[in-house]
N, C-alpha and C positions, 0 to 999 in steps of 0.2 A: 504494500500500500504506500510505502514511502517513495518508491520509484514513480508510481502513478501521481502521487502528490507533487513531487518535484517537477515532473513533466508538465502537469497542468499549471502549476504556479509559474514556471518559466514561460510557458506558452501564452498565458494571460498577462504576464508581466506583474504578478502580484508579489508582495513582500512575504517571504516564508517565515519571518519572525513575528508577524502581526497575527494575533490570536484569532481575530474574526475572519481573516483570510484562510487560515488553517481550518477553522471550523466549517466554513462554507465549502471548501474543497473536499474535506472528508465527508460532509453530508452529501455532496453531489456524487462522490464515488460510491457511497453506500446506496443512494437512491437508484442510480443507474445500474449498479450491480444487482440490486433487488429486482428491478424490472427485467434485466437480462436473465437472471436465474429463474424467475417465475415463467417468463415466456418460453424459455428453453424447455423446462420441465413440462409445462402445459402443452407445448407444441408436440413433444414426444408422446405425451399421453393421448392427445387428440389423434395423432397419426396411428398409434397402436389401436385405439378403440374404434375410431370412425373410418379408418382406411384399411389397416392390415387385418383386423379381426371383425370387420363389419358384418360379414356373412354369418359368423358364429354368435355374435353378441346381439344382433338385432333381427327380428323376424322379417320375412320378405315384405309384409304389408306395411311396415314402418320404414319410412325414409328418414334417417336421423339428420340428414343435412337440412331438410325443410322443417321438420317438427322441433328440433332442438337448437336450431341456429339462433333464435332470439335469446334463449337461456344462456347459450355459450357466449354470445356478445355481451350480455349483461354481466356475466361473471368476469369476463375480461375487463370490462369498464370498472367494475368494483375493485378488482385487483390493481388496475392501473392507477386509480385514485388513491387507494389505501397504501401503496408502497411508500410514498414520501412520509406519511405519518408513522409507519413502522420504522423507517430509517431514523426519524426524529426520536422515537422511543429508544432505539438501539444506539443512538449517538453517544450518550455518556459512557 
């Protein structure tokens, strides 16, 4: 995390000794990392359940892409909005 902190601080021209700059950079790293981790795991889960094992997990009469798409989109939005708050809680 120190390497990423130094790269971001140098790229944005921020002072590495200023506490608020350090806090903002670490918060940004944790928020972006949280989004990346969530969407990587959720993407693998979606691929496994809705693409790879679609024939065995869902009956022929149910098309999961049409019936579950609103729910999946809502869950993605809730996760996208909640990750910054989770990063804030994890910050100290």
